[in-house]
C-alpha positions in Angstrom: 31.6 48.3 12.6 35.1 46.7 12.9 36.0 43.8 10.7 36.8 41.5 13.6 33.3 42.1 15.2 31.7 41.6 11.8 33.6 38.3 11.4 32.6 37.1 14.8 29.0 38.0 14.2 28.9 36.5 10.7 30.5 33.2 11.6 28.2 32.9 14.7 25.1 33.6 12.5 26.3 31.0 9.9 26.9 28.4 12.6 23.6 29.2 14.2 21.7 28.9 10.9 23.4 25.6 10.1 22.6 24.2 13.6 19.0 25.4 13.3 18.6 23.9 9.8 20.2 20.6 10.9 18.1 20.5 14.0 14.8 21.1 12.2 15.6 18.5 9.6 16.8 15.9 12.2 13.8 16.6 14.4 11.3 16.2 11.5 13.0 13.1 10.3 13.0 11.5 13.7 9.4 12.6 14.3 8.3 11.1 11.0 10.3 7.9 11.6 8.7 7.5 15.1 5.2 8.1 13.6 5.7 5.7 10.7 7.1 3.0 12.9 4.2 3.3 15.4 1.6 3.3 12.6 3.2 0.1 11.2 3.3 -1.5 14.6 -0.3 -0.6 15.4 -1.5 -1.9 12.0 0.5 -5.1 12.4 -0.9 -5.7 15.9 -4.4 -4.9 14.7 -4.1 -7.5 11.9 -2.8 -10.1 14.4 -5.7 -9.5 16.7 -8.1 -9.6 13.8 -6.7 -12.9 12.7 -7.0 -14.4 16.1 -10.6 -13.3 16.4 -11.4 -14.6 13.0 -9.9 -18.0 14.0 -12.1 -18.0 17.1 -15.2 -17.0 15.1 -14.5 -19.8 12.6 -14.2 -22.3 15.4 -17.5 -21.1 17.0 -19.2 -21.3 13.6 -18.1 -24.9 13.3 -19.5 -25.5 16.8 -22.8 -24.1 15.8 -22.9 -26.3 12.7 -21.9 -29.2 14.8 -25.1 -28.9 16.8 -27.6 -27.6 14.1 -26.4 -30.3 11.6 -27.5 -33.2 13.8 -30.1 -35.0 11.8 -31.7 -36.7 14.8 -32.1 -33.4 16.5 -33.9 -31.9 13.5 -36.1 -35.0 13.1 -37.0 -34.9 16.8 -37.8 -31.2 16.8 -39.9 -31.6 13.7 -41.9 -34.3 15.4 -42.2 -32.2 18.6 -43.5 -29.2 16.6 -46.1 -31.4 15.0 -47.4 -33.2 18.2 -45.6 -31.7 21.2 -45.2 -35.1 22.8 -42.9 -35.9 25.8 -41.1 -38.6 23.9 -39.8 -36.2 21.2 -38.9 -33.7 24.0 -36.9 -36.3 25.8 -35.0 -37.2 22.7 -34.1 -33.5 22.1 -32.9 -33.2 25.7 -30.7 -36.3 25.3 -29.2 -34.9 22.1 -28.4 -31.4 23.4 -27.0 -32.9 26.6 -24.6 -34.9 24.5 -23.7 -31.8 22.5 -23.0 -29.8 25.6 -20.8 -32.6 27.1 -18.9 -33.1 23.8 -17.6 -29.5 23.8 -15.8 -28.3 27.0 -16.6 -24.6 26.5 -20.4 -25.2 26.3 -22.2 -24.4 29.5 -25.7 -25.0 28.3 -27.6 -25.8 25.1 -31.2 -24.8 24.5 -33.7 -25.5 21.7 -36.3 -22.8 20.8 -39.3 -23.5 18.5 -40.4 -21.1 15.7 -42.7 -19.2 18.1 -39.7 -18.3 20.3 -40.6 -20.7 23.2 -37.9 -22.8 24.9 -38.6 -26.5 24.1 -35.6 -28.1 25.9 -32.6 -26.8 27.8 -29.6 -28.1 29.8 -29.7 -25.0 31.9 -29.6 -21.2 31.7 -33.0 -21.0 30.0 -36.1 -22.7 31.3 -38.6 -24.8 29.3 -41.5 -22.6 28.3 -39.6 -19.3 28.5 -40.5 -16.8 25.7 -37.3 -15.5 24.1 -38.8 -14.4 20.8 -37.5 -10.8 21.3 -33.9 -11.9 22.1 -31.3 -11.1 19.5 -29.8 -14.6 19.6 -33.2 -15.9 18.4 -34.2 -13.2 15.9 -30.8 -13.1 14.3 -30.4 -16.9 14.1 -33.7 -17.3 12.1 -31.7 -16.3 9.0 -28.1 -17.4 9.7 -25.6 -18.4 12.3 -25.2 -15.7 15.1 -22.4 -14.9 17.6 -23.4 -12.4 20.3 -21.3 -9.9 22.2 -20.0 -10.9 25.7 -22.4 -10.3 28.6 -21.8 -10.4 32.3 -24.1 -11.7 35.0 -24.5 -10.2 38.5 -21.5 -12.1 39.7 -19.3 -10.8 36.9 -19.2 -14.1 35.0 -18.7 -13.6 31.3 -21.0 -15.4 28.8 -21.3 -15.5 25.0 -24.2 -16.9 23.0 -23.9 -18.9 19.8 -27.0 -19.7 17.8 -28.0 -21.2 14.5 -31.2 -22.1 12.6 -32.5 -25.7 12.5 -33.9 -26.4 9.0 -35.1 -29.7 7.5 -36.5 -30.0 4.0 -36.5 -26.2 3.6 -38.7 -25.9 6.7 -37.6 -23.6 9.6 -37.9 -25.8 12.8 -36.4 -23.5 15.4 -33.1 -22.2 16.8 -30.4 -23.9 18.8 -28.7 -21.6 21.4 -25.4 -22.5 23.0 -24.2 -20.6 26.1 -20.4 -20.7 26.0 -17.3 -19.5 27.9 -15.8 -16.5 26.0 -12.3 -17.0 27.5 -10.7 -17.1 24.0 -12.2 -13.8 23.0 -11.2 -12.1 26.2 -7.7 -13.5 25.9 -7.3 -11.6 22.5 -8.1 -8.3 24.3 -5.5 -9.0 27.1 -2.7 -10.7 25.2 -0.1 -8.6 23.4 -1.5 -5.3 24.7 1.9 -4.1 25.7 3.8 -5.8 22.9 5.3 -2.5 21.8 5.0 -0.2 24.8 3.7 0.3 28.3 0.5 2.1 27.0 -0.6 -0.4 24.3 -4.2 -1.5 24.6 -6.8 -3.5 22.7 -10.6 -2.8 22.8 -13.4 -5.0 21.3 -16.9 -3.7 21.0 -20.2 -4.3 19.2 -22.9 -1.8 18.2 -26.2 -2.2 20.2 -29.6 -2.2 18.5 -30.4 1.1 20.2 -27.4 2.9 18.7 -24.9 2.6 21.6 -21.6 0.8 21.7 -21.1 -2.2 24.0 -17.4 -2.4 25.0 -17.6 -6.1 26.0 -13.9 -6.9 26.1 -12.0 -5.6 29.2 -9.8 -2.5 28.7 -6.4 -2.3 30.2 -6.5 0.9 32.2 -10.2 0.9 33.3 -11.6 -2.7 33.2 -14.9 -1.7 34.9 -15.8 0.4 32.0 -16.1 -2.8 29.9 -19.3 -3.6 31.8 -21.2 -0.5 30.8 -22.4 0.4 27.2 -21.1 3.8 26.1 -23.1 6.3 24.2 -21.4 7.9 21.2 -21.9 11.4 22.4 -20.3 10.8 25.8 -17.5 8.2 25.2 -14.6 9.8 23.4 -12.9 6.5 22.7 -15.9 5.6 20.6 -14.5 7.8 17.8 -12.1 5.2 16.4 -14.5 2.4 17.4 -17.3 4.1 15.4 -15.1 4.0 12.3 -14.3 0.4 13.1 -18.0 -0.6 13.4 -18.7 1.3 10.1 -16.3 -1.1 8.4 -13.4 1.3 8.1 -10.0 -0.4 8.6 -7.5 2.5 9.0 -4.9 4.1 11.3 -5.9 7.2 13.3 -3.1 9.8 13.7 -4.6 11.4 16.8 -7.6 10.7 19.0 -8.6 11.1 22.6 -9.4 7.9 24.6 -11.6 7.4 27.6 -8.9 8.8 29.9 -8.7 12.1 27.9 -5.2 11.1 26.7 -4.1 11.6 23.0 -3.5 8.2 21.4 -2.7 6.7 18.0 -5.1 3.9 17.0 -5.7 1.3 14.3 -9.2 -0.1 13.6 -10.5 -3.3 12.2 -14.0 -4.7 11.5 -15.2 -8.3 11.6 -18.0 -8.6 9.1 -19.1 -12.1 10.2 -20.0 -10.9 13.8 -20.3 -7.1 13.5 -17.5 -6.7 16.0 -15.2 -3.7 16.0 -11.5 -3.9 17.1 -9.3 -1.0 18.1 -5.6 -1.2 19.0 -4.1 2.0 20.4 -1.0 3.6 21.9 -0.3 6.8 23.8 1.1 9.6 21.7 3.5 10.7 24.5 5.2 7.3 24.5 5.8 7.6 20.7 7.3 11.0 20.8 9.2 10.9 24.1 12.4 9.7 22.4 12.3 12.7 20.0 11.9 15.1 22.9 15.0 13.5 24.6 17.1 14.0 21.5 15.8 17.5 21.0 17.0 18.6 24.5 20.5 17.1 23.9 20.8 18.8 20.6 19.9 22.2 22.1 22.8 21.9 24.7 25.3 20.8 22.0 24.2 23.6 19.7 24.7 26.3 22.4 28.2 25.0 23.1 29.1 25.0 19.4 27.9 28.6 19.0 30.2 29.8 21.9 33.2 27.9 20.6 32.6 29.2 17.1 32.4 32.8 18.3 35.7 32.4 20.2 37.5 30.8 17.3 36.3 33.6 14.9 37.6 36.3 17.2 41.1 34.7 17.6 41.4 34.1 13.8 40.3 37.7 12.8 42.8 39.7 15.0 46.0 39.3 12.9 43.9 39.7 9.7 42.4 43.1 10.8 45.9 44.4 11.7 47.3 43.7 8.3 44.2 45.1 6.6 44.6 48.4 8.5 48.2 48.7 7.2 47.1 48.0 3.7 44.3 50.5 4.0 46.8 53.3 4.9 49.0 52.5 1.9 46.0 52.4 -0.5 44.8 55.9 0.8 48.3 57.3 0.0 48.4 55.9 -3.5 44.8 57.2 -4.1 46.1 60.7 -3.3 48.7 60.4 -6.0 51.7 59.7 -3.8 53.6 56.8 -5.4 57.0 57.5 -3.8 56.6 55.2 -0.7 56.5 51.4 -1.1 53.7 49.2 0.4 55.0 47.4 3.4 52.9 44.7 5.1 54.6 41.9 7.0 52.2 39.0 6.7 52.6 35.5 5.3 48.9 34.9 4.6 46.8 36.0 1.6 46.8 39.5 3.0 50.6 39.6 2.5 50.2 38.4 -1.0 47.6 41.1 -1.6 50.1 43.7 -0.3 52.8 42.5 -2.7 50.2 42.8 -5.5 49.6 46.4 -4.4 53.3 47.1 -4.5 53.6 45.7 -8.0 50.6 47.7 -9.1 52.2 50.9 -7.7 55.3 50.4 -9.8 53.4 49.6 -12.9 51.1 52.6 -12.5 54.2 54.9 -12.3 55.5 53.4 -15.6 52.1 53.6 -17.2 51.7 57.3 -16.6 54.7 58.0 -18.7 53.3 56.0 -21.7 49.7 57.3 -21.6 50.2 60.6 -23.4 52.0 59.0 -26.4 49.3 56.4 -26.7 46.4 58.9 -26.7 47.6 60.4 -29.9 48.0 57.0 -31.6 44.5 55.8 -30.4 42.9 59.0 -31.8 44.1 58.3 -35.3 42.9 54.7 -35.0 39.4 55.8 -33.9 39.1 57.9 -37.0 39.8 54.9 -39.2 37.3 52.7 -37.3 34.6 55.3 -37.7 34.8 54.9 -41.5 34.6 51.1 -41.1 31.6 51.4 -38.8 29.5 53.1 -41.4 30.0 50.2 -43.8 29.2 47.7 -41.1 26.0 49.5 -40.3 24.7 49.1 -43.8 25.4 45.3 -43.7 23.6 45.0 -40.3 20.5 46.7 -41.8 20.4 44.0 -44.5 20.8 41.2 -41.9 17.9 42.7 -39.8 15.6 42.6 -42.8 16.4 38.9 -43.2 15.8 38.2 -39.5 12.4 40.0 -39.7 11.3 37.8 -42.6 12.4 34.6 -40.6 10.5 35.9 -37.6 7.3 36.2 -39.6 7.7 32.6 -40.9 8.3 31.4 -37.3 5.2 33.2 -36.1 3.1 31.5 -38.8 4.4 28.1 -37.8 3.8 28.8 -34.1 0.2 29.9 -34.8 -0.4 26.7 -36.9 1.0 24.5 -34.1 -1.3 26.3 -31.5 -4.4 25.7 -33.7 -3.5 22.0 -33.9 -3.0 21.7 -30.1 -6.3 23.6 -29.5 -8.2 21.0 -31.7 -6.9 18.0 -29.6 -9.7 16.5 -27.4 -7.4 15.9 -24.4 -5.8 18.5 -22.0 -2.3 19.6 -23.2 0.3 21.8 -21.7 4.0 22.4 -22.7 6.7 23.2 -20.2 10.4 24.2 -20.5 13.4 22.9 -18.5 12.5 25.2 -15.7 9.0 23.6 -15.4 7.2 26.8 -16.5 4.1 26.5 -18.7 4.6 27.7 -22.3 1.4 26.5 -23.8 -2.0 25.6 -22.3 -4.9 24.5 -24.5 -8.7 25.0 -24.1 -9.4 21.4 -22.8 -6.7 22.0 -20.1 -8.6 25.1 -19.1 -11.8 23.2 -18.8 -10.3 20.3 -16.8 -8.2 22.4 -14.4 -10.5 25.4 -14.0 -7.5 27.8 -14.7 -7.5 30.1 -17.7 -4.6 30.2 -20.2 -3.6 33.7 -18.9 -3.4 32.3 -15.3 -1.3 29.3 -16.3 1.2 30.7 -18.9 4.6 31.5 -17.2 3.7 29.7 -14.0 5.3 26.5 -12.6 3.1 23.7 -13.7 3.0 22.2 -10.2 1.2 25.4 -9.0 -1.5 24.9 -11.6 -1.7 21.1 -12.2 -2.2 19.5 -8.8 -1.8 15.7 -9.1 -2.2 13.4 -6.2 -2.3 9.6 -5.8 -5.8 8.3 -5.6 -5.1 6.1 -2.6 -2.7 8.1 -0.4 -3.5 11.6 -1.4 0.2 12.4 -1.7 1.4 14.8 -4.5 3.4 13.2 -7.4 5.1 14.7 -10.4 7.7 12.0 -10.9 6.6 11.0 -14.4 7.3 14.6 -15.6 10.7 14.8 -13.9 11.6 11.3 -15.3 10.7 12.5 -18.9 12.9 15.6 -18.6 15.8 13.7 -17.1 15.7 10.5 -19.2 14.5 12.0 -22.4 11.9 9.2 -22.9 8.1 9.1 -23.0 6.7 8.4 -19.5 3.3 7.9 -18.0 1.8 7.6 -14.5 0.7 3.9 -14.0 -0.9 4.4 -10.6 -4.4 5.9 -10.3 -4.1 9.7 -10.1 -6.5 12.5 -9.1 -6.2 16.1 -10.3 -7.4 18.7 -7.9 -9.1 21.5 -9.8 -9.1 25.2 -9.0 -12.5 25.0 -7.2 -11.2 22.2 -4.9 -13.0 19.4 -6.7 -11.1 16.4 -8.1 -11.3 14.2 -11.1 -9.5 10.9 -12.1 -6.9 11.5 -14.8 -4.5 9.5 -17.0 -1.2 11.3 -17.8 1.6 10.9 -20.4 4.7 13.1 -20.9 6.7 13.2 -24.1 10.1 15.0 -24.3 10.7 18.0 -26.6 14.2 18.2 -28.3 16.1 20.9 -30.2 17.9 20.4 -33.5 20.9 19.0 -31.6 18.8 16.4 -29.8 18.9 18.0 -26.4 15.8 17.9 -24.2 14.5 21.4 -23.9 11.1 20.6 -22.3 8.2 18.2 -22.6 4.5 17.9 -23.7 2.1 16.6 -21.1 -1.2 15.1 -22.3 -3.9 14.3 -19.7 -7.6 13.3 -19.9 -10.5 12.7 -17.6 -11.0 9.0 -16.8 -13.4 9.4 -13.9 -16.2 7.3 -15.6 -13.7 4.6 -16.7 -12.4 4.3 -13.1 -16.0 4.1 -11.7 -16.9 1.4 -14.2 -13.8 -0.6 -13.5 -14.3 -0.2 -9.7 -18.0 -1.3 -10.0 -16.8 -4.4 -12.0 -14.2 -5.3 -9.4 -16.6 -4.8 -6.5 -19.3 -6.9 -8.2 -16.9 -9.8 -8.7 -15.6 -9.6 -5.1 -19.1 -9.4 -3.6 -20.5 -12.1 -5.8 -17.6 -14.4 -5.1 -17.9 -13.8 -1.3 -21.6 -14.6 -1.5 -21.0 -17.8 -3.4 -18.4 -19.2 -1.0 -20.8 -19.8 1.9 -23.4 -21.9 0.0 -20.7 -23.8 -1.8 -19.0 -24.6 1.5 -22.3 -25.8 2.9 -22.9 -28.0 -0.2 -19.5 -29.5 0.2 -20.1 -30.3 3.8 -23.5 -31.9 3.1 -22.0 -33.9 0.2 -19.3 -35.2 2.5 -21.9 -36.3 5.1 -23.7 -38.2 2.4 -20.6 -39.8 0.9 -19.2 -40.8 4.3 -22.5 -42.5 5.2 -23.3 -40.2 8.2 -27.0 -40.1 7.2 -27.3 -43.7 6.0 -25.9 -46.2 3.6 -26.1 -45.4 -0.1 -26.0 -47.5 -3.2 -23.0 -47.7 -5.4 -24.8 -45.7 -8.2 -25.9 -43.1 -5.7 -22.3 -42.7 -4.5 -21.1 -42.3 -8.0 -23.6 -39.5 -8.6 -22.7 -37.8 -5.4 -18.9 -38.1 -6.3 -19.6 -36.3 -9.5 -21.5 -33.6 -7.7 -18.7 -33.3 -5.1 -16.1 -32.8 -7.9 -18.2 -30.3 -9.7 -18.7 -28.4 -6.4 -14.9 -28.4 -5.9 -14.4 -26.9 -9.4 -16.9 -24.2 -8.5 -15.1 -23.4 -5.2 -11.8 -23.2 -7.1 -13.4 -20.8 -9.6 -14.8 -18.6 -6.9 -11.4 -18.6 -5.1 -9.7 -17.6 -8.4 -12.2 -14.8 -8.9 -11.6 -13.5 -5.4 -7.8 -13.6 -6.0 -8.2 -11.6 -9.2 -10.4 -9.1 -7.3 -7.8 -8.6 -4.6 -5.1 -8.1 -7.1 -7.0 -5.6 -9.3 -8.3 -3.6 -6.3 -4.7 -3.2 -4.9 -5.6 -5.1 -1.7 -3.1 -7.9 -2.2 -0.7 -8.1 0.8 3.0 -9.1 0.4 4.8 -10.1 3.6 8.4 -11.2 2.6 10.5 -13.2 5.1 13.7 -15.3 4.9 12.8 -18.5 3.0 14.7 -21.7 2.2 13.8 -22.3 -1.4 14.6 -26.0 -1.4 12.3 -26.6 1.5 9.5 -24.6 0.0 9.8 -26.5 -3.3 9.9 -29.8 -1.5 6.6 -28.9 0.3 4.8 -28.0 -2.9 6.0 -31.1 -4.8 4.9 -33.3 -1.8 1.4 -31.7 -1.9 1.1 -32.4 -5.7 2.5 -36.0 -5.6 -0.9 -37.7 -5.1 -2.4 -36.0 -8.2 0.8 -36.5 -10.3 1.2 -40.1 -9.3 -2.4 -40.8 -10.2 -1.5 -39.8 -13.8 1.6 -42.0 -13.7 3.8 -38.9 -13.8 6.9 -37.8 -11.8 8.2 -34.4 -10.8 12.0 -34.3 -11.0 13.7 -31.5 -9.0 17.1 -30.0 -9.8 17.9 -27.7 -6.9 21.5 -26.9 -5.7 22.3 -27.4 -2.1 24.0 -24.0 -1.8 21.1 -21.9 -2.9 21.0 -18.6 -0.8 18.0 -17.8 1.4 16.0 -14.9 0.0 13.2 -12.7 1.4 9.9 -13.6 -0.4 6.3 -14.2 0.6 6.4 -18.0 0.7 2.6 -18.4 0.4 2.4 -16.3 -2.8 5.5 -17.7 -4.5 4.5 -21.2 -3.4 1.1 -20.7 -5.0 2.9 -19.7 -8.3 5.0 -22.9 -8.2 1.9 -25.0 -7.4 0.0 -23.4 -10.3 2.8 -24.0 -12.9 3.5 -27.6 -11.7 -0.2 -28.6 -11.7 -0.6 -27.0 -15.2 2.4 -29.0 -16.4 0.8 -32.2 -15.1 -2.7 -31.5 -16.4 -1.6 -30.5 -19.9 0.7 -33.5 -20.3 -0.2 -37.0 -21.3 0.0 -39.7 -18.5 3.6 -41.0 -18.0 5.3 -37.8 -19.2 7.9 -36.5 -16.8 8.0 -32.9 -15.3 11.1 -31.0 -14.2 11.5 -28.2 -11.7 14.8 -26.4 -11.9 16.0 -23.6 -9.6 19.3 -21.7 -10.1 21.0 -18.4 -9.5 21.3 -16.2 -12.7 23.2 -13.0 -12.1 21.3 -10.9 -9.5 18.1 -13.1 -9.7 17.0 -16.5 -8.7 15.4 -18.3 -11.6 12.6 -21.0 -11.4 11.8 -23.3 -14.4 9.0 -25.8 -14.9 9.6 -28.0 -17.9 7.0 -30.4 -19.4 6.6 -32.6 -22.5 2.9 -31.8 -22.9 0.6 -30.4 -25.6 2.4 -27.1 -26.1 0.9 -23.7 -26.9 0.0 -22.8 -30.5 2.2 -19.9 -31.7 -0.8 -17.8 -32.8 -2.2 -17.9 -29.2 1.0 -17.4 -27.2 0.5 -13.6 -26.9 -2.7 -14.2 -24.9 -1.4 -16.8 -22.4 -1.3 -14.4 -19.4 -4.7 -12.8 -20.1 -7.7 -13.4 -17.8 -10.0 -16.3 -18.8 -7.8 -17.4 -21.7 -7.2 -21.1 -22.5 -5.6 -22.4 -25.7 -7.9 -24.3 -28.1 -5.8 -27.5 -27.9 -5.9 -27.4 -24.1 -9.7 -26.9 -24.0 -10.3 -29.9 -26.3 -8.1 -32.2 -24.2 -8.9 -30.8 -20.7 -12.3 -29.2 -20.7 -12.1 -28.1 -17.0 -10.3 -24.9 -16.2 -10.9 -21.2 -15.5 -8.1 -19.5 -17.4 -7.2 -17.4 -14.3 -4.2 -19.3 -12.9 -1.5 -17.8 -15.1 -3.0 -14.3 -14.8 -2.7 -14.6 -11.0 0.8 -16.0 -11.3 2.0 -13.1 -13.5 0.4 -10.5 -11.1 2.1 -12.1 -8.0 5.5 -12.4 -9.6 5.5 -8.8 -10.9 4.3 -7.5 -7.6 7.2 -9.4 -5.9 9.7 -7.5 -8.1 10.3 -10.4 -10.7 9.5 -11.3 -14.2 7.7 -14.3 -15.8 7.7 -15.8 -19.3 7.6 -19.1 -21.3 8.9 -20.9 -24.3 6.7 -23.4 -26.1 6.2 -25.5 -29.3 2.9 -27.1 -30.0 3.1 -30.9 -29.6 6.6 -30.8 -28.0 6.1 -29.2 -24.6 6.4 -25.9 -22.7 8.9 -24.3 -20.3 7.5 -21.7 -17.9 10.1 -19.5 -16.0 10.0 -16.7 -13.5 12.7 -14.8 -11.6 12.8 -13.1 -8.2 15.6 -10.7 -7.2 18.2 -12.0 -4.8 17.7 -8.8 -2.9 14.2 -10.0 -2.1 10.6 -9.0 -2.8 9.3 -5.6 -1.7 6.9 -5.5 1.2 3.4 -4.3 0.5 0.6 -3.6 2.9 -2.9 -4.8 2.0 -6.1 -6.2 3.4 -5.7 -9.8 2.3 -3.4 -12.4 0.8 -4.4 -15.0 -1.9 -6.8 -17.7 -1.0 
C-alpha cells in the first residue's frame, strides 16, 4: 500500500478514534450530570412537599387537641355516659357548635360514645348512628387520627380528624371533625412543574384491605385519584409501595400509570401513614443529551472529511522525496558508492538524504581501514581471553557469597511469613504496582480466596471494598498510603464483598513499606471483621432514637397540661400550688431538652444530619442569637459584649446549625459564670478561616479533665457542684456540627479564671450534605 494512502487512512483512523473517545466521555458525563441534577431536584422537591404536609398535619393535630382538651366537653360527655340526659346532650351540642364555628375549615363536629354511637353532631353524622366500625373511631380510641381524603357523590373532598376524649384515665368517647382538605390538595397541585413540564406529585394512603388509595389529584389523570388502585394493576404503585413501607429514596427508573418511564422520589409521613411520590418523565431529563449527541455526530463527520483531505495534501511531497531516497539506498546496498545521493527537499526528508550522503562517503573511507584493524583486533582478543579466565575464577567466588546471602534472606522471609500467619487479623502486602505479594490465612478466611488465587493478582480484583451506605467501590486509603508514605485508614463504614457474594463489615488500615533509602516500595494492609461491632452500635443508636421519639409526645402533652394549670384555664390555684406546678414545668422542660439532645446525637451518629449551606451575614446571625439569650443573661445580671467588624464577608454556612453552636457556647458561658460576670463574643477573619470566640470569666475547667470536654455526657466536677442541671451533650453536638461543616473547634481554660471556646469555618463555606433531618 502506498505511503500516502497509509497516511490518509492512519490520520483518519486516529481522528475518528479521538472523536469517538471524546464523544463517549462527553455523552457519559452529560448523561450523569443530567441524572444527578434531576435526582437532586426530585429529592429537594420531595423534602419540600414533605415539610409542607408535616406543617399541615401539625396544624390539624393542634385542632384535634383544641377540641378534645375542652374540659367542659369531657365533663358533659362523662355525665351523659352516666345518665344519658338531654341536659348533658344539649351542653355537648353547644360546645361542639362553638368548636366548629371557631375554626373556619371545620364543616361539622360530632361526638361518639365508647360504644360507637353518635351522641351529638353539628351535621354530617346523625345522632344515634353506629360508626363503631369506622376507622376514624377505631383508630382514635388510642391516639389522634387523620384520615385520607374522601369524595362524596358530588365530588366534594372531605378529610376526617378525630381524637380520644379522656378524663381521669377513663375513655369517654371520640370527637370527630369533618374538615376541608384544601391545604393537603394544594400540596399536590403546587410546584408540580417547578422543574419541568412533566413534574408531578402524588399522595396516597394504604387501605385496610391492602389496596392503595390515591386521594390527592394527579396532574395528568385527575379522575384516577377517585378510585383506589390495587398493587398488581397500578404500575405507579411501585414507588408508592416503597413510600408506604417507610422507604425514603430516589428511583432511577419506573413506569407510571401512563406507561411512561419516570424518575421518582418517595417520602413517608409516619404520623398519618401517608406516602408521597414526586416524579419526572425520563425523556425530559435526557432530551438535552440527545440534542448535543446529534450535533456532535455532524461535527465529527465534518472533522473526519477535513482531516482526510489535509493528510492527503501533506503526504504528496513527502512520498516523492521518499521514492528518490529509496532509489539511492538500493544503489548503495548493491555496493555502488560512486554516485552521490541527491534529494531536493528542505524538510526532514532532505536532512535524512544529507545524512545518507555523509554515510556513503564514510563507508567508502571505512572499507579502506577495515583490513588493518582486523589484524590488530585479533591480537587484542587473544590477550582478553587470558584475562577472562582470571575473571571467571573471581565470579565463582562471588556467586558462592551470593548463594549464602540468599539462604539468609530465605530464612528471614520464612520467619516474617510465620509472624504474619499468626496475626489474628487479615493481612496482605502489595507492591507499587498494586499486586499482592503476601496473603495470610485470616485473609483467606475473610475473603473466600485462597493464597494461590490471590498472589500476583491486583488487590482490587480480590479485595472488593464498598461504602456501606452508597455501595460504591473505594480504595482511596491504599492509594493515599502509597502516594503520601503515611499510615492511612478508612473512616467511613465499609463492606467487603467476599468471593461467594456475601458481604461483611470491615475496618481497614494501610501502612507504607520502605526500602533502605526510605523510598515507598509498597504497603501492608490490615483488615478485620467488625460486623458484630457495627450491629451493636446500630442497635444502640436506633434504641436512643426510638426511645427519644417516644418520650417527646408524652412530654409535650405534660407541658401543655401544665401550661393550662399555670395559666388558670381550669380554675384558680393557690400560690403554693403554682410554685409546685412551676417546679414541675421546669423539670419537664429539662427533660424535653435532654430528649432533644439525645435525638440530635442519634442523628449525628447515624449519619442522617442534613447540612444546607447558604449565604449568611454573620453579624446578623450573631445579633439574633444574642437577642434570644438576653432575657436569661439579664436575669443573672450579666451582659454579652460583641466585637464583630462591619466588613465581615458573607460566607456559605447552615445558619441553623452554626447558630445552635453559638447559642450553646454563649449559654454555657452564662451558666458557668457567677452573676455579674461579663461575656464576650468575638468574630474575625484569620487567614482562610472565619474565627468565632466566646470568652467568659467563669469557673474554668480543671486541667486533668480538659481532655474529656467534648465527650458525650461529660461534665467537669466543679461544674456539677455549682450547676447540677445539665446533660453533657451540648459540646459533643457542637464539635460534631463544626467538623461536619468543615471547621475546627477547641478551647483554652484555667480553673477559677475562665474559659475561651473557639471554632473556625472556612471562608470558602461549609460542604453541603444530604440527610433526613437537621438538629432540633
